[in-house]
N, C-alpha and C positions, 0 to 999 in steps of 0.2 A: 509674696510668700508669707504664710501665717507665722505669727510669733512662735518661737520655739520654747515650750515649757521646760522647766528643769528636768534633768535626766531622772532624778529620784521620783519625780511625779509620773514619768512614763513607766518606770520600772515597778511602781507600786501596783500590785495586783496584776502585773503582766502575766499572761498565760501562753505558753508555747505548746502548740498542738501538732500532731502528726496524723494525717487522715489517709487511710488506704483508699485507693481508687478501685472502682469495679473493673476497669480496663485501663491498660497503659495508655497515657495521653500526653503528648508533647514530651515523650521520653521519661515521664514521671509515673512511678507506681505509688508513691506516698507523697502527699502534699503537706508541707510544713508551713506554719504561719504563727505570728505573734498577735494575740488579741490584747488590746489596751482599752482601759476605761477612762474616758475623758469627761469633762463637765457637760458636754453636749450628748454623750452617749458612747456606746462601745464602737471601736474602730479596729482596723486591721492593718498590719505591716507584714507583707508577704512577698517581697521580691524573690525571684527564683534564685536558687543557691549559687548558680554560676555567675550571677551579676556582680560586678565589682562594687566597692563601697560608694563611689561617686554616683553610679546609677541607682543603687539601692537607697541612697539618701533622699532622692526625689520621691520614692515610695513612702518614706517616713514623713516627708512633708505632706503627702496626701493623707496619711493616717492622722496627723495632727490637725490638718484642715477639717477633717470630718469629725474628730473626737473633741476638738476644743473650740469649734466655731459653729454657729447655726448655719445649716444649709440654705441655699437660695429658696425663694418661694416656689412652691410646686405648682405647675400648670395642669397636672393630671395625677390621678391617684393609683393608676394601674399602668403597667408597661408591657406591651406585647413583646414576646420573646421568640427567638428561634431555637430549634433543636440543634445540637452540635453532634456531628457524626465523626468520631475518630477514624483513623485509617484501618478499619476492620475489614475482614473478608465480606464480600457481598452477601453471603448467607447469614451474617450476623446483623444486617441492617435492620430488619423488622424488630428484633429484640431491643436494639439500642433506641430506636425511635419510639418504642412503647414507653420509655422513660419521660416522654415529653407530651403529655396529653393535651390535645387541642392546638398544638403548634402548627401553623400553616406554612412555616418556613424552616428549611434545614440548611445549616452550613456544613459542607462536606470537606473534610481534610483530604488534600491531594498532594502529590509530589513528595510523598513520604520516602525518606532515605531507605534504600534496600528494596523498594517496590518499583513496579513498572507502570507505564501508562495504561496498560491493559487492566491492571488492578483498579486504577482510578475510574476507568470507563465502567467497569463492572459495578463498582460501589455507587457511582453517580446514577447509573441506570436503575439500580435497586432502590435508591432513594426516590427517584422520580416515580417509579412504579408504586412505591408505598404512599407517596403524597397524592398521586393522581394529577390530572392536568391543571387543577386549580392551585396546587401548591407552588411554593417558590423554592428554587434550589440555587444557593450561592456556594462558591468554591473558595477555599483558602489554601494557598500553596506555601505560605510562610517564607516567601522568597526563594523557593526551592528550584526554580527553573532559570535558565538563561533565556534570552529573548527568543531564540530559535525554538528552543524546547517549549516555551510557553505558547508560541504561535502554533506549533504542531499540536499541542494539547488542546488548544481551542478548537481546531478543526475537528478533533475527535469528540469533544465534549459539548460543543455548541448545539447539536441536535436535541439535547435534553432541556433546552429552554432555560438558560442561565439568567439569574437575576443580576449577578455581577461576579467579577473575579477579584479576589482579595490578595494583595501582595504577591502577584505571580513571580516577580523578579525582585532581587534584593535592593538594587540602587535606584535612585531617582532617575538617573539617565536611562537605565533600562526600561523603567516604567514608561517614561516619555516616548521612547522608541516603539515599545509594544503598543501603546495607545495609538500612535500614529499608524502602525501597521493594521490595527483592528478598527480603523475609523469607519469602515463600511459594514462592520459586523454587528453594531448596536449591542455590544457587551461592555457595560461600564467597568472601569478599573477602580478598585478601592485600595487605598494606602493604609497600612497598619504599622508595621515596623518602621516605615519611612516617616511616621509621625512620632510614635511613642519612644523610639530608640534613637532619634536624630537629635544632634546638637541644635538644629534649627527645625522645629516641627512644622514650620510654614513653608519650607523650601519646596516641598512637593507640590503645594498649591501654586506657588509662584511660577514653577516650571511648567505648569499645565500638564503634569504627569499623572493626574488622577481625576476621576469624576466625582468621587466622594471620599470621605475620611472615616476611618474606624478610630474612635477615641475611647480611651480607658482611663478611669479616674486615677488609679494608683500610679501608673507609669508617668502620667503627665503632671504629677504634683498636687492632685486634688481637684475637687469639683470646681472651685472658683477659677483656678488656672486653666482647666480644660475649657470652661465657658469662654474665657478670653481667647483661646486658640480658635475655637469655633467661630467666634465673631470676626476675628482677623482673617481667617481662611476664606470665608464666604462660599463654602461648599456644603452640600448636604452631608450629614454624618450618621453613622451607626454607633450607638453606644455598646461597648462590649466589656468583658471582664477578663481577668487573668487567672482563671481557675481558683477563684476566691471561695472562702466560706460564705455563709449567708450574711455575715457581718460585712465583708467586702462587697458582696453583691448588692447590699443595701446602699452602699456608697454609689455604685453605678446606677442604681434605680433613682436615687435622688438627683444625680446628674441628668439622666434622661428626663426626669420629671420637670426639670428647670428649663429645658430647651424650648425655644419658641415654636419649633416644628419638630415632629418626629416621624419622618416619612417611611422609615424602615423598622422592621422588627429588630429588637436588640439582642445582642449575644450575652444575655444575663441569666441563662438557665443551666449553667454547668454544675450546680450543686448536685444534680442527679447523677453525676459521674462518681460521686463519693459513696463509699460504703456506709458512712454515717456523717452527720453534720454536727456542728457545735451548738445548735439551738434545737429546742424541742419541736418547733414548727418551721422546718426548713423553707427557704424561699425557692420553691419549685413551682413550675407553671400549673395553673388551674385554668382551664379553658383558654390556654395559650398565652396567659399573662401572669405577671407577678405583682404584688402590691408594693406601694411605696411606703416603707415602714422602717422603724429602728429596732431590729431584733436584739434580744438580750441572751447571752450564752446560758446554756443549761448546765448547772453545776455537775450533774452526773456525767454529761457528755464531755465536759472539760476534763474530768478525772479519767474517764475511759480513754480519751484521745490524747492524754498528756504525752509529750515527747519524752524520750529517754533522757536521763540527766545530762549526758554528754552533748546531746543536740540542744537541750535547753540552754546550756552554758554557751554553746556556739552562737545561738540566736541572740542571747542577751549581750554577748560581746559585740556582735554585729550591730545591735541596736545602739550600743554606746559609741561605737566608731561613727555610725551614721549621724547620730545626734551631734557629735563634735563637728562633723562636716557642715551640718545645717547651721550650727551656731557660728561657724567661721564665715559662712556666706552672708550673714546679716550684720556682721561687724563693720 
């Protein structure tokens, strides 16, 4: 774990932003984040509001890792990325995918609460039609199915030539059972929540419950900690983000750049879901990739996107509590 700088150093110049989304995503209409400036550059602290302080403190460790330490050496300077398709009606799919020029892969959200499998089938069919036969379609259920529901969904969705199925079920045990049932289907299972929200992020790999891991720098405590997990797991990985601003996306890009191998397009193109970003030149895909860089916030954007005073106070109080938790972990 990186050394924890004094709280006053974190708070100095901290900016809390509230960014409207173009479309509701992950139950969020406005994304809030704290931007911090460290000696190594700008960094981001943006755990979702429903997370408790213990989980959020790990995100603060990631922000400190990126802002107060040099990132690992980069093996590549551009990162291929996938489009992200929220649980929108099938008729809206072309407009959403237009936000991701040059992307050859799309991650389609499925198992949305309040929707039916027929909605998923229509959305995935529209995505496949938009990408054509050469494109790659991966699905993300965010643990929304039980094993029987997931198996039934695969029967309905497999004809669309799936690259993999991300977190179809919530538990490691369910993932292992589903993977066993799908043994002859040649549809890999990817673990996301079973890595980033688990007390033991390697449990899913040890259980043989996944074919690949989705790793995110913020939830795992930073780039250096994520690289340790990748090395210990011994599985292929996809680097993704957590609906970050371009500052947080840069953290993910540096993680992807440091990996020895990068076999999958990365989920680092979600800035296009925002109405506006905190930098003048957002990290959105060009020819299907984003650069590995350290963006600096734009002063006008920070002013325009400043969170209301009560939300700023809420976030700064949260920052203080998480800082205290980190300090206690290293004592």
